[in-house]
C-alpha positions as CSV (number, residue, x, y, z in Angstrom):
1,E,92.6,88.4,111.8
2,Y,95.6,90.9,109.6
3,A,94.4,91.4,106.1
4,S,95.8,89.9,103.5
5,K,98.8,88.3,105.9
6,G,98.9,84.7,103.7
7,F,99.6,87.0,100.5
8,C,102.0,89.6,102.2
9,I,103.5,85.9,103.1
10,E,104.1,84.5,99.4
11,L,105.6,88.0,98.2
12,I,108.0,87.3,101.5
13,K,109.3,83.9,100.5
14,N,109.8,84.7,96.3
15,W,111.6,87.9,97.0
16,G,114.4,85.7,97.0
17,S,114.7,86.2,93.6
18,F,115.4,89.5,93.2
19,F,117.6,89.9,96.8
20,S,119.8,86.7,96.4
21,Y,121.0,85.4,99.8
22,V,118.6,87.9,102.5
23,R,115.6,86.8,104.6
24,M,113.9,89.1,103.7
25,E,112.2,88.5,107.0
26,D,114.2,90.6,109.1
27,F,114.2,94.0,107.0
28,V,110.3,93.3,107.4
29,I,107.3,93.4,109.9
30,I,103.3,92.4,108.2
31,E,100.9,95.0,109.7
32,E,97.2,94.4,109.6
33,D,96.8,96.3,105.9
34,R,100.7,96.7,104.7
35,I,104.0,95.4,104.7
36,V,106.7,97.5,106.1
37,I,110.1,97.0,104.2
38,F,112.8,99.2,105.8
39,S,114.9,99.9,103.0
40,K,117.1,102.2,104.5
41,R,118.4,99.0,106.5
42,L,117.7,96.5,103.6
43,S,120.4,99.0,101.4
44,D,123.3,99.0,104.3
45,Y,122.9,95.1,104.3
46,L,123.3,95.0,101.3
47,D,125.6,97.6,100.5
48,M,123.4,99.4,97.4
49,S,122.0,102.3,97.7
50,I,118.5,102.8,98.8
51,E,117.1,103.7,95.0
52,E,118.7,100.8,93.8
53,V,116.6,98.4,96.1
54,N,113.2,100.5,96.0
55,E,114.3,99.8,91.9
56,K,114.5,96.3,93.0
57,L,111.3,96.6,94.6
58,V,109.2,98.1,92.2
59,N,110.5,95.7,89.3
60,F,109.4,92.6,91.4
61,L,106.0,94.4,92.5
62,K,105.2,94.3,88.6
63,I,104.7,90.8,88.6
64,Y,101.5,92.4,91.1
65,P,99.6,94.9,89.0
66,F,96.6,95.5,91.9
67,I,99.8,96.1,94.5
68,E,99.5,99.6,95.3
69,Y,103.1,101.0,97.2
70,D,104.2,104.0,98.9
71,I,108.1,104.9,99.4
72,T,109.2,106.9,102.5
73,D,112.8,108.0,103.0
74,N,114.0,105.0,104.9
75,E,111.0,102.5,103.6
76,F,109.5,100.5,101.4
77,L,105.2,100.0,101.8
78,I,103.1,98.0,100.1
79,H,99.5,98.0,100.2
80,C,97.9,94.8,100.5
81,E,94.8,93.8,99.3
82,S,92.2,92.1,102.0
83,N,90.6,89.6,99.7
84,K,89.5,86.5,101.5
85,E,91.7,84.8,98.6
86,Y,94.2,85.9,100.3
87,F,93.6,85.1,104.1
88,M,95.9,82.6,105.1
89,N,93.9,79.2,106.1
90,A,91.1,80.3,104.2
91,S,88.2,78.6,103.6
């Protein structure tokens, strides 16, 4: 079972306010303990600089202060918390 997959999906659904008219699912892979956002591909698609895309992502994550992230040359990595409350179908 993927760690915090439900929470990661919530993040993706909420990105619409920051990246209008973009299906973030097309630029994201949800892994066991993180979300990989292909920020270079997203910047090319939006005709924005990768710095602008990363800045928007950082601003978005300010509403989730417990989330840690890393930025590489081509990717924005969000480290999801593995708290049970964030699992899909958690009982």
